[in-house]
VOPAGU-2260 file (C-alpha; in pm, 1 decimal, decimal comma):
REM VOPAGU-2260
SITE   aa  ch    i         X         Y         Z
SITE  MET   A    0      -5,9      -0,7      -6,0
SITE  GLY   A    1     128,5     344,8     -83,7
SITE  ALA   A    2     183,2     630,1     163,6
SITE  TYR   A    3     -86,5     898,7     191,1
SITE  ASP   A    4      -0,8    1251,1     319,3
SITE  LEU   A    5    -244,7    1311,5     596,0
SITE  TYR   A    6     -32,0    1573,3     766,5
SITE  GLY   A    7    -254,4    1864,5     902,7
SITE  LYS   A    8    -579,4    1676,7     815,8
SITE  ASP   A    9    -876,1    1689,6    1052,7
SITE  LEU   A   10   -1041,0    1367,8    1159,4
SITE  ILE   A   11   -1408,5    1432,7    1226,8
SITE  SER   A   12   -1564,9    1119,2    1082,3
SITE  THR   A   13   -1435,0     824,5     897,1
SITE  GLN   A   14   -1674,5     904,5     616,2
SITE  GLU   A   15   -1467,4    1214,8     530,6
SITE  TRP   A   16   -1155,7     999,7     471,1
SITE  SER   A   17   -1112,7     767,1     172,6
SITE  ARG   A   18   -1090,8     403,7     220,1
SITE  GLU   A   19    -725,3     422,6     111,4
SITE  GLU   A   20    -646,4     674,4     379,7
SITE  LEU   A   21    -820,7     468,6     641,3
SITE  GLU   A   22    -627,9     158,9     527,2
SITE  PHE   A   23    -303,5     351,4     547,2
SITE  ALA   A   24    -382,3     465,1     899,4
SITE  ILE   A   25    -452,7     109,4    1000,7
SITE  GLU   A   26    -139,4     -19,3     845,1
SITE  THR   A   27      59,4     244,5    1026,9
SITE  ALA   A   28    -107,8     139,7    1348,0
SITE  LYS   A   29     -11,7    -223,5    1286,6
SITE  GLU   A   30     350,2    -128,6    1231,6
SITE  ILE   A   31     350,4      70,1    1560,0
SITE  LYS   A   32     204,1    -233,1    1738,9
SITE  ARG   A   33     471,3    -457,4    1589,5
SITE  LEU   A   34     748,7    -219,4    1693,0
SITE  LYS   A   35     604,2    -194,8    2047,5
SITE  TYR   A   36     629,8    -573,6    2089,3
SITE  THR   A   37     954,7    -633,6    1902,4
SITE  GLY   A   38    1160,6    -316,6    1927,1
SITE  GLU   A   39    1168,2      57,4    1991,5
SITE  VAL   A   40     891,0     272,4    1857,5
SITE  PRO   A   41    1030,9     585,0    1680,0
SITE  GLU   A   42     961,2     909,2    1859,5
SITE  LEU   A   43     723,0    1031,5    1603,2
SITE  PHE   A   44     557,8    1280,1    1828,0
SITE  LYS   A   45     872,9    1393,1    2016,7
SITE  ASN   A   46     850,7    1742,2    2181,7
SITE  ARG   A   47     489,5    1772,4    2055,6
SITE  THR   A   48     167,3    1834,8    2247,2
SITE  PHE   A   49    -178,8    1710,1    2193,7
SITE  PHE   A   50    -446,3    1908,0    2370,3
SITE  MET   A   51    -748,6    1696,9    2470,3
SITE  LEU   A   52   -1052,3    1906,5    2546,7
SITE  PHE   A   53   -1310,9    1698,9    2732,9
SITE  TYR   A   54   -1676,9    1806,1    2773,5
SITE  ASN   A   55   -1759,1    1458,9    2876,5
SITE  THR   A   56   -1605,5    1178,5    3081,5
SITE  SER   A   57   -1384,9     905,0    2945,2
SITE  THR   A   58   -1215,7     583,9    3047,0
SITE  ARG   A   59   -1029,3     454,5    2730,1
SITE  THR   A   60   -1020,9     764,2    2518,1
SITE  ARG   A   61    -824,6     972,3    2754,9
SITE  SER   A   62    -593,3     705,3    2864,5
SITE  SER   A   63    -526,8     565,4    2526,8
SITE  PHE   A   64    -443,3     901,5    2371,7
SITE  GLU   A   65    -217,2     986,1    2668,4
SITE  ALA   A   66     -40,8     659,6    2633,4
SITE  ALA   A   67     -12,5     705,3    2256,9
SITE  ALA   A   68     157,9    1039,7    2290,7
SITE  THR   A   69     400,4     907,6    2549,5
SITE  LEU   A   70     478,7     597,0    2331,1
SITE  LEU   A   71     567,8     837,6    2041,9
SITE  GLY   A   72     779,9    1066,3    2273,4
SITE  GLY   A   73     529,9    1344,8    2318,3
SITE  HIS   A   74     270,4    1464,6    2558,9
SITE  ALA   A   75    -103,9    1472,8    2569,3
SITE  GLN   A   76    -269,3    1729,1    2800,4
SITE  PHE   A   77    -597,5    1655,1    2956,2
SITE  ILE   A   78    -830,4    1956,1    2989,6
SITE  GLU   A   79   -1177,7    1949,3    3133,8
SITE  PHE   A   80   -1398,5    2202,4    2962,6
SITE  ARG   A   81   -1561,6    2311,6    3282,1
SITE  THR   A   82   -1226,2    2413,9    3413,3
SITE  THR   A   83   -1161,7    2653,8    3121,8
SITE  ARG   A   84   -1286,9    3009,0    3061,2
SITE  GLY   A   85   -1489,4    2862,4    2778,1
SITE  SER   A   86   -1746,1    2757,4    3047,8
SITE  GLU   A   87   -1780,9    3117,6    3128,5
SITE  GLY   A   88   -1842,1    3219,6    2772,9
SITE  GLU   A   89   -1498,6    3254,0    2603,9
SITE  SER   A   90   -1546,9    3197,4    2223,2
SITE  ILE   A   91   -1454,1    2882,9    2047,7
SITE  ALA   A   92   -1252,4    3083,3    1793,9
SITE  ASP   A   93   -1031,9    3235,9    2063,5
SITE  ILE   A   94    -980,3    2898,8    2231,1
SITE  ALA   A   95    -890,7    2740,4    1902,4
SITE  HIS   A   96    -649,0    3014,5    1811,2
SITE  MET   A   97    -485,3    2977,6    2151,8
SITE  TYR   A   98    -431,3    2611,3    2129,9
SITE  GLU   A   99    -289,7    2633,1    1777,2
SITE  ARG   A  100      -7,2    2859,8    1917,2
SITE  LEU   A  101      66,2    2625,9    2206,6
SITE  GLY   A  102      42,6    2276,0    2057,1
SITE  HIS   A  103      17,5    2055,4    1753,7
SITE  ALA   A  104    -322,2    1895,8    1751,0
SITE  LEU   A  105    -653,9    1942,2    1934,6
SITE  GLY   A  106    -888,0    1665,6    2037,4
SITE  ILE   A  107   -1251,0    1730,3    2147,8
SITE  ARG   A  108   -1506,0    1501,9    2315,3
SITE  ILE   A  109   -1866,0    1630,8    2334,1
SITE  LEU   A  110   -2195,6    1436,7    2339,6
SITE  GLU   A  111   -2489,0    1330,6    2527,8
SITE  ASP   A  112   -2560,1    1532,7    2850,3
SITE  ALA   A  113   -2304,5    1792,6    2739,0
SITE  VAL   A  114   -2543,9    1900,2    2458,3
SITE  ASP   A  115   -2880,4    1768,0    2612,0
SITE  TYR   A  116   -2885,2    1486,4    2356,1
SITE  VAL   A  117   -2976,0    1737,1    2086,9
SITE  TYR   A  118   -2858,4    1552,0    1774,8
SITE  GLY   A  119   -2568,5    1722,0    1587,5
SITE  ALA   A  120   -2501,4    1981,7    1858,4
SITE  GLY   A  121   -2175,3    1821,0    1967,3
SITE  ASN   A  122   -2058,3    1761,1    1612,3
SITE  ALA   A  123   -2127,8    2129,6    1530,0
SITE  VAL   A  124   -1907,8    2247,0    1819,4
SITE  ILE   A  125   -1620,5    2025,9    1700,8
SITE  ARG   A  126   -1656,8    2167,5    1344,2
SITE  GLU   A  127   -1656,5    2515,6    1478,0
SITE  TYR   A  128   -1310,7    2439,8    1647,3
SITE  ALA   A  129   -1185,5    2290,7    1319,7
SITE  LYS   A  130   -1301,7    2605,8    1135,2
SITE  HIS   A  131   -1073,8    2826,8    1342,1
SITE  ALA   A  132    -785,6    2606,6    1438,4
SITE  ARG   A  133    -492,2    2578,0    1209,2
SITE  ILE   A  134    -381,8    2258,4    1370,6
SITE  PRO   A  135    -547,3    1929,0    1307,9
SITE  VAL   A  136    -872,9    1867,5    1507,6
SITE  ILE   A  137    -942,9    1508,5    1606,5
SITE  ASN   A  138   -1304,1    1401,4    1713,3
SITE  MET   A  139   -1270,0    1204,4    2034,1
SITE  ALA   A  140   -1646,1    1122,0    2020,9
SITE  ASP   A  141   -1944,4    1329,3    1961,0
SITE  ASP   A  142   -2318,7    1269,2    1900,4
SITE  MET   A  143   -2272,3    1182,4    1532,3
SITE  TYR   A  144   -1933,4    1008,2    1505,0
SITE  HIS   A  145   -1653,4     839,9    1690,2
SITE  PRO   A  146   -1382,4     796,6    1414,5
SITE  THR   A  147   -1067,5     676,5    1607,2
SITE  GLN   A  148   -1280,3     401,2    1779,9
SITE  ALA   A  149   -1422,5     294,1    1448,0
SITE  ILE   A  150   -1064,1     271,9    1286,8
SITE  ALA   A  151    -942,8      64,9    1587,7
SITE  ASP   A  152   -1245,4    -163,0    1562,0
SITE  MET   A  153   -1178,7    -209,0    1193,0
SITE  MET   A  154    -814,8    -293,7    1266,6
SITE  THR   A  155    -929,3    -555,5    1515,6
SITE  ILE   A  156   -1167,9    -705,1    1267,8
SITE  ASP   A  157    -896,6    -717,3    1007,4
SITE  GLU   A  158    -669,2    -891,4    1251,4
SITE  LYS   A  159    -918,9   -1149,6    1381,0
SITE  LEU   A  160   -1047,3   -1232,3    1031,3
SITE  HIS   A  161    -690,0   -1228,8     890,2
SITE  GLY   A  162    -769,5    -967,3     632,5
SITE  ASN   A  163   -1070,4   -1166,8     500,6
SITE  TYR   A  164   -1340,6    -927,0     596,9
SITE  GLU   A  165   -1509,4    -830,0     274,6
SITE  LYS   A  166   -1864,2    -971,2     242,1
SITE  LYS   A  167   -1849,8   -1085,3     610,8
SITE  LYS   A  168   -2165,8   -1028,5     808,6
SITE  TYR   A  169   -2129,7    -756,7    1071,7
SITE  VAL   A  170   -2447,5    -713,3    1292,8
SITE  ILE   A  171   -2460,6    -378,7    1479,7
SITE  MET   A  172   -2717,4    -484,7    1744,4
SITE  TRP   A  173   -2918,5    -258,9    1963,1
SITE  ALA   A  174   -2915,5    -400,7    2314,7
SITE  TYR   A  175   -3096,8    -310,8    2625,1
SITE  SER   A  176   -2952,9     -80,8    2890,4
SITE  ASP   A  177   -3091,7     154,9    3146,2
SITE  HIS   A  178   -2821,2     409,4    3025,5
SITE  VAL   A  179   -2902,6     650,2    2745,6
SITE  ARG   A  180   -2632,0     677,1    2491,0
SITE  SER   A  181   -2594,7     865,8    2168,4
SITE  TRP   A  182   -2546,5     733,8    1823,3
SITE  GLY   A  183   -2184,6     823,6    1751,2
SITE  SER   A  184   -2024,0     491,7    1785,0
SITE  VAL   A  185   -2277,1     283,4    1610,5
SITE  GLN   A  186   -2298,2     527,7    1306,8
SITE  ASP   A  187   -1920,9     545,2    1259,4
SITE  GLU   A  188   -1904,4     165,9    1284,5
SITE  MET   A  189   -2177,3     138,5    1017,3
SITE  LEU   A  190   -1998,4     381,1     790,2
SITE  ILE   A  191   -1651,4     218,8     804,4
SITE  ALA   A  192   -1768,8    -130,8     778,0
SITE  SER   A  193   -1979,5     -53,7     475,6
SITE  LYS   A  194   -1680,7     139,7     316,4
SITE  PHE   A  195   -1469,2    -176,2     367,2
SITE  GLY   A  196   -1706,8    -400,1     175,2
SITE  MET   A  197   -1877,8    -576,8     470,4
SITE  ASP   A  198   -2238,2    -691,4     479,3
SITE  VAL   A  199   -2377,0    -475,6     757,3
SITE  THR   A  200   -2704,2    -541,1     941,1
SITE  LEU   A  201   -2853,8    -287,8    1175,1
SITE  ALA   A  202   -3066,8    -482,2    1414,7
SITE  TYR   A  203   -3289,7    -273,7    1649,2
SITE  PRO   A  204   -3646,7    -255,0    1780,0
SITE  PRO   A  205   -3899,0     -14,0    1623,8
SITE  GLY   A  206   -3830,5     345,7    1720,8
SITE  PHE   A  207   -3452,3     320,1    1745,4
SITE  ASP   A  208   -3375,2     432,9    1389,2
SITE  ILE   A  209   -3046,2     630,6    1352,0
SITE  ASP   A  210   -2960,7     919,7    1117,7
SITE  GLU   A  211   -3133,0     856,5     785,5
SITE  LYS   A  212   -2873,5    1057,6     595,3
SITE  LEU   A  213   -2598,3     849,9     732,9
SITE  VAL   A  214   -2788,6     529,3     664,3
SITE  GLU   A  215   -2809,1     639,4     307,8
SITE  ALA   A  216   -2442,1     724,9     299,7
SITE  ALA   A  217   -2360,8     380,6     423,7
SITE  LYS   A  218   -2582,3     222,4     153,8
SITE  GLN   A  219   -2374,9     428,9    -103,5
SITE  ASN   A  220   -2055,8     317,5      56,4
SITE  ALA   A  221   -2174,4     -44,9      24,9
SITE  ALA   A  222   -2274,2      -6,5    -338,2
SITE  GLU   A  223   -1918,8     125,0    -411,8
SITE  SER   A  224   -1735,3    -139,8    -207,7
SITE  GLY   A  225   -1935,3    -446,1    -296,1
SITE  GLY   A  226   -2092,6    -481,8      58,4
SITE  SER   A  227   -2446,5    -433,6     174,2
SITE  LEU   A  228   -2664,0    -269,5     444,8
SITE  GLU   A  229   -2983,5    -406,2     578,2
SITE  ILE   A  230   -3212,1    -312,9     863,7
SITE  SER   A  231   -3382,7    -578,4    1066,9
SITE  HIS   A  232   -3623,9    -563,3    1372,2
SITE  ASP   A  233   -3592,3    -935,5    1426,8
SITE  LEU   A  234   -3291,6   -1005,5    1658,7
SITE  LYS   A  235   -3267,7   -1382,4    1625,2
SITE  SER   A  236   -3293,1   -1400,6    1251,2
SITE  SER   A  237   -3044,4   -1104,7    1211,4
SITE  LEU   A  238   -2769,6   -1298,8    1412,2
SITE  GLU   A  239   -2796,9   -1605,5    1191,9
SITE  GLY   A  240   -2446,6   -1677,5    1052,6
SITE  ALA   A  241   -2307,7   -1339,9    1169,2
SITE  HIS   A  242   -1930,2   -1311,0    1171,1
SITE  ILE   A  243   -1908,1   -1003,2    1390,6
SITE  VAL   A  244   -2161,5    -874,7    1645,9
SITE  PHE   A  245   -2147,3    -551,1    1832,9
SITE  PRO   A  246   -2434,4    -536,0    2100,7
SITE  ARG   A  247   -2482,1    -177,0    2229,5
SITE  SER   A  248   -2760,4      39,3    2351,3
SITE  TRP   A  249   -2846,6     373,2    2199,8
SITE  ALA   A  250   -3113,1     632,6    2240,7
SITE  SER   A  251   -3435,8     630,9    2058,3
SITE  HIS   A  252   -3499,6     844,4    1762,2
SITE  ALA   A  253   -3752,5    1057,0    1950,4
SITE  CYS   A  254   -3506,2    1124,3    2222,7
SITE  VAL   A  255   -3221,8    1219,5    2008,4
SITE  THR   A  256   -3409,7    1432,9    1763,7
SITE  THR   A  257   -3604,7    1635,6    2029,5
SITE  GLY   A  258   -3343,2    1657,3    2308,5
SITE  MET   A  259   -3349,3    1487,2    2644,5
SITE  ASN   A  260   -3513,1    1772,7    2826,4
SITE  ARG   A  261   -3805,6    1771,3    2589,6
SITE  PHE   A  262   -3839,5    1392,7    2570,7
SITE  GLY   A  263   -3749,2    1310,9    2923,8
SITE  LYS   A  264   -3508,1    1056,3    3065,5
SITE  ASP   A  265   -3768,9     864,5    3254,7
SITE  LYS   A  266   -3962,9     817,5    2930,0
SITE  GLU   A  267   -3667,2     706,1    2741,7
SITE  VAL   A  268   -3566,8     453,4    3005,6
SITE  GLU   A  269   -3928,6     326,1    3008,7
SITE  LEU   A  270   -3915,5     273,5    2629,7
SITE  HIS   A  271   -3576,9      81,4    2665,6
SITE  LYS   A  272   -3737,6    -150,1    2919,7
SITE  LYS   A  273   -3993,9    -265,3    2667,1
SITE  TYR   A  274   -3708,6    -444,1    2493,5
SITE  MET   A  275   -3512,1    -597,1    2785,9
SITE  ASP   A  276   -3504,3    -930,5    2584,7
SITE  TRP   A  277   -3266,4    -760,2    2330,4
SITE  LYS   A  278   -2958,5    -900,1    2513,6
SITE  LEU   A  279   -2671,4   -1097,5    2360,7
SITE  THR   A  280   -2679,7   -1438,1    2533,3
SITE  LYS   A  281   -2490,0   -1765,8    2485,5
SITE  GLU   A  282   -2814,4   -1884,1    2305,5
SITE  LEU   A  283   -2794,5   -1613,8    2053,8
SITE  VAL   A  284   -2413,2   -1650,6    2012,5
SITE  ASP   A  285   -2481,9   -2013,2    1900,1
SITE  ARG   A  286   -2674,5   -1874,0    1598,5
SITE  MET   A  287   -2358,4   -1692,6    1479,5
SITE  ASP   A  288   -2078,6   -1839,8    1269,5
SITE  ARG   A  289   -1871,8   -2082,8    1472,5
SITE  ASN   A  290   -1563,5   -1853,4    1439,4
SITE  ALA   A  291   -1758,3   -1520,5    1494,4
SITE  ILE   A  292   -1614,5   -1255,7    1717,2
SITE  VAL   A  293   -1818,3   -1029,5    1970,9
SITE  THR   A  294   -1694,5    -668,2    1982,6
SITE  HIS   A  295   -1779,0    -376,5    2199,4
SITE  VAL   A  296   -1646,9     -13,7    2229,4
SITE  LEU   A  297   -1687,2     -31,9    2605,5
SITE  PRO   A  298   -1820,3      24,8    2856,2
SITE  VAL   A  299   -2051,1    -279,1    2813,5
SITE  PHE   A  300   -2328,1    -291,8    3069,4
SITE  ARG   A  301   -2309,4    -649,4    3181,8
SITE  GLY   A  302   -2626,0    -839,8    3238,6
SITE  GLN   A  303   -2812,8    -579,2    3028,8
SITE  GLU   A  304   -2652,4    -548,4    2679,2
SITE  ALA   A  305   -2481,8    -887,4    2712,0
SITE  ASP   A  306   -2418,0   -1175,0    2959,9
SITE  ASP   A  307   -2093,7   -1213,2    3129,2
SITE  GLU   A  308   -2036,1   -1562,8    2970,3
SITE  VAL   A  309   -2055,2   -1387,1    2631,6
SITE  MET   A  310   -1830,3   -1087,4    2705,7
SITE  ASP   A  311   -1583,2   -1307,5    2890,4
SITE  GLY   A  312   -1615,7   -1601,0    2650,0
SITE  PRO   A  313   -1413,2   -1736,1    2369,3
SITE  HIS   A  314   -1578,2   -1518,8    2100,8
SITE  SER   A  315   -1520,6   -1186,4    2283,2
SITE  VAL   A  316   -1231,9    -971,0    2154,1
SITE  ILE   A  317   -1310,0    -665,1    2362,5
SITE  LEU   A  318    -972,4    -643,4    2534,6
SITE  ASP   A  319    -778,8    -674,2    2217,2
SITE  GLN   A  320   -1007,5    -411,9    2069,3
SITE  ALA   A  321    -936,0    -176,0    2351,0
SITE  GLU   A  322    -559,3    -235,5    2321,9
SITE  ASN   A  323    -577,3    -153,4    1948,9
SITE  LEU   A  324    -685,7     198,8    2048,0
SITE  LEU   A  325    -335,6     274,1    2157,4
SITE  TYR   A  326    -192,7     189,9    1824,9
SITE  VAL   A  327    -456,4     365,6    1612,2
SITE  ARG   A  328    -442,1     670,0    1820,9
SITE  SER   A  329     -68,7     667,9    1799,5
SITE  ALA   A  330     -86,6     642,0    1422,4
SITE  ILE   A  331    -336,4     924,3    1398,9
SITE  LEU   A  332    -112,2    1158,7    1609,7
SITE  ALA   A  333     194,0    1063,6    1398,9
SITE  LEU   A  334      25,7    1095,1    1065,2
SITE  LEU   A  335    -171,0    1415,9    1139,2
SITE  ALA   A  336      65,2    1608,5    1356,8
SITE  GLY   A  337     388,4    1413,7    1407,7
SITE  ASN   A  338     736,3    1497,3    1330,3
SITE  ARG   A  339     791,4    1475,6     954,4
SITE  LEU   A  340    1078,9    1238,7     877,0
């Protein structure tokens, strides 16, 4: 595969990168992973700073980006938005221009309660930073997309299926949870999988439709890549012969399009409870391909989205998947804002 110059490029969704660019990022991540285990990783981010602006909490995104910068000889600085003057009204333009003078890339995480679940509001904030910042802006999760997670998940699928992922059945499955989560992860998973020629099935109960425009974009991806996209409201049949299954809760269409304060959390949770049987169990795993893998972006709500025996069982790859965040995020920092060799 040839090299692609991604230096200075923003990463706001996988849909805005070509398949070739995404493949190059994954191959770079694989090389960084190999070097970590067999030798010394080059200091591709030496003396460089990645500012991480968090409007929301994080477990893996913060730690993996910090570890990635350290692995490459640089530094990732964690900043809670509520501790900045932005929480008192300082403009996004001024904040963006400040960070571009002090560092080399800017990551932003903003979704869910930070924007009252109003769909697109978090993504709009990230694009506003990107409009003003002259350094690369990296989406660390918003209400529409989660690109670095999707790239890491595609890397994991590539590894586990030994590069033989085209036309494999990938089921993105709504699963019950009493937590209310936005659409970013599931939508970027749908987009990248369809771009890579997989047969994607969205399985969810009525009322949990995601962004219609992005579904159409995924169908176009599939048409171009030789894959497919289907929507099913029948959980058991959708899992028949599946090669990859990702069980995750997400908010209903009504909640996301009207905003939590207008729809109401109690009403949303009540709606979720109507579908408590939408859970990945050992019985359902037995319907999948014998070599199928179970993925999750984490956190997984055990006993709700999936049973422990599934998430800790032989089909689960969730820890390998989480580890690959380190290598993908290292690759992104190196390619977008690293030292040019």
